[in-house]
C-alpha positions in Angstrom: -3.7 274.3 -18.8 -1.1 272.9 -21.2 1.5 275.7 -21.6 3.2 274.0 -24.6 6.8 273.0 -24.5 9.2 275.8 -25.4 6.6 278.6 -25.1 7.1 281.8 -23.1 4.7 280.5 -20.4 6.7 277.2 -20.3 9.9 279.0 -19.7 8.3 281.2 -17.0 7.0 278.1 -15.3 10.6 276.7 -15.2 11.9 279.8 -13.5 9.1 279.7 -10.9 10.1 276.0 -10.3 13.7 276.9 -9.6 12.8 279.8 -7.3 10.4 277.5 -5.4 13.2 274.9 -5.0 15.5 277.6 -3.6 12.9 278.8 -1.1 12.2 275.3 0.2 15.9 274.4 0.5 16.4 277.6 2.6 14.1 276.1 5.2 16.7 273.3 5.7 14.5 270.5 4.5 15.1 267.8 1.8 13.3 268.4 -1.5 11.8 265.9 -3.8 10.5 267.6 -7.0 8.3 265.9 -9.5 6.4 267.3 -12.5 2.6 267.0 -12.7 2.9 264.4 -15.4 4.2 261.8 -13.0 2.3 258.9 -11.4 3.8 257.4 -8.2 3.2 253.7 -7.9 5.1 253.1 -4.6 6.8 255.0 -1.8 10.3 256.1 -2.8 11.2 257.1 0.8 13.3 254.0 1.6 15.2 254.3 -1.7 15.9 258.0 -1.1 16.9 257.5 2.6 19.5 255.0 1.5 21.3 257.6 -0.5 20.6 260.6 1.7 22.3 258.6 4.4 25.4 258.5 2.2 25.3 262.3 2.0 24.3 262.4 -1.7 23.4 265.9 -2.6 21.4 265.4 -5.8 19.5 262.4 -7.3 18.2 263.0 -10.7 16.1 261.1 -13.2 17.4 260.6 -16.7 16.4 260.4 -20.3 18.7 257.4 -20.8 17.0 254.6 -22.7 19.0 251.6 -21.3 19.6 250.6 -17.7 22.9 249.7 -16.0 21.0 248.8 -12.8 20.0 245.2 -13.0 17.6 245.2 -10.1 16.2 248.8 -10.3 17.4 249.5 -6.8 20.9 250.8 -7.6 22.0 254.0 -9.2 22.8 254.1 -12.9 26.5 253.9 -13.9 27.2 257.5 -15.1 30.0 256.2 -17.4 27.4 254.3 -19.4 24.2 256.4 -18.8 25.3 259.7 -20.2 22.0 261.1 -21.5 20.4 264.3 -20.3 19.4 264.5 -16.6 15.6 265.1 -16.5 14.5 267.5 -13.8 11.0 266.1 -13.8 12.1 264.0 -10.8 14.9 265.3 -8.7 15.9 265.0 -5.0 18.0 267.7 -3.4 19.6 267.7 0.1 19.7 271.1 1.8 23.5 271.2 2.0 25.5 274.4 1.5 26.8 273.2 -1.9 23.3 272.4 -3.1 22.0 275.8 -2.0 24.9 277.4 -4.0 24.2 275.2 -7.0 20.5 276.2 -7.0 21.5 279.9 -6.5 23.6 279.7 -9.6 21.0 277.7 -11.5 18.5 280.4 -10.8 20.9 283.2 -11.9 21.6 281.3 -15.2 17.9 280.9 -16.1 16.9 284.4 -15.0 19.6 286.1 -17.1 18.4 284.4 -20.4 14.6 284.2 -20.9 15.0 281.6 -23.6 17.3 279.1 -21.8 15.5 275.9 -20.8 15.8 275.3 -17.0 16.7 271.6 -17.7 19.6 272.5 -20.0 20.8 275.0 -17.4 20.6 272.3 -14.7 22.5 269.8 -16.9 25.3 272.3 -17.8 25.9 273.4 -14.2 25.7 269.9 -12.7 28.0 268.4 -15.4 30.6 271.1 -14.8 33.9 269.5 -13.5 32.5 265.9 -13.4 34.7 263.4 -11.4 34.7 259.6 -11.8 32.2 257.6 -9.8 32.7 255.6 -6.7 31.8 251.8 -6.8 28.3 252.9 -5.6 27.9 255.0 -8.8 27.9 258.2 -6.8 30.0 260.8 -8.6 30.9 264.4 -8.2 29.8 267.4 -10.3 29.3 271.1 -10.1 33.1 271.5 -10.1 33.5 268.6 -7.6 31.3 270.2 -4.9 28.2 267.9 -5.2 27.7 264.2 -4.7 25.3 263.1 -7.4 23.4 259.9 -8.4 21.3 259.0 -11.5 18.1 257.3 -10.5 17.6 253.9 -12.1 15.6 254.3 -15.4 13.9 250.9 -14.9 12.1 252.0 -11.7 12.1 255.8 -12.0 10.7 255.5 -15.5 10.5 257.8 -18.4 7.7 257.5 -20.9 10.0 255.5 -23.2 11.3 253.0 -20.6 7.8 252.4 -19.3 5.4 252.6 -22.2 7.6 251.8 -25.2 10.2 249.4 -23.9 8.1 248.1 -21.0 11.3 247.8 -19.2 9.9 247.2 -15.7 7.7 244.3 -17.0 10.5 242.8 -19.0 12.8 242.9 -15.9 10.1 241.9 -13.5 10.4 245.1 -11.5 7.9 247.3 -9.8 8.5 250.9 -10.7 8.4 253.7 -8.2 7.2 256.3 -10.7 6.3 256.9 -14.3 7.1 260.3 -15.9 5.0 260.7 -19.1 7.9 262.0 -21.2 8.6 261.0 -24.9 4.9 261.6 -25.7 3.2 263.5 -28.5 0.1 265.7 -28.3 0.9 267.5 -25.1 -1.2 266.9 -22.0 -3.9 265.1 -24.0 -1.4 262.6 -25.3 0.1 262.1 -21.9 -3.3 261.4 -20.3 -4.1 258.9 -23.1 -0.9 257.1 -22.6 -1.5 256.8 -18.8 -5.1 255.6 -19.4 -3.8 252.8 -21.6 -2.0 251.4 -18.6 -4.8 252.2 -16.1 -2.8 254.9 -14.5 -5.3 257.7 -15.2 -9.1 257.8 -14.9 
């Protein structure tokens, strides 16, 4: 069922998502969260392992429309990719700071029934940002978390994949397509995916 963006059911679903993330992190395992309107085209495990090995706490997709990662295998430069983080694709490490971040994220969305879980995530993660290292890993959540922005050319939004055709132009093979920037709800998303033979 299509809940419709911004509806009461949509906001309730977001709160369930945050609670589920919190519960899985409490088991001490890494979490890769993706929305149902994503299509995975190759295994992201080697990419994620590279950064989990560097103790990165959070990797997030982005609504940014230009890439700073020429080969699609490096993180975006946060100084030049300042658009909203998109929680349709996020990786979280089960570190104590991440668990505290998710606890506060849950509190923030549960105390206001109208706040969008993605806006709450962005506000909290961007609190106390610190400049990035040469690897484009930077600190947020008042300096407690190591964060990276996934490359928009290979962890694609609907705009970078369908409109710009960024992976094709850059001769890259995307890991995933997230059917954002689409009209007509679920029907429009399925149609877009069918146009590129990503949905039956």
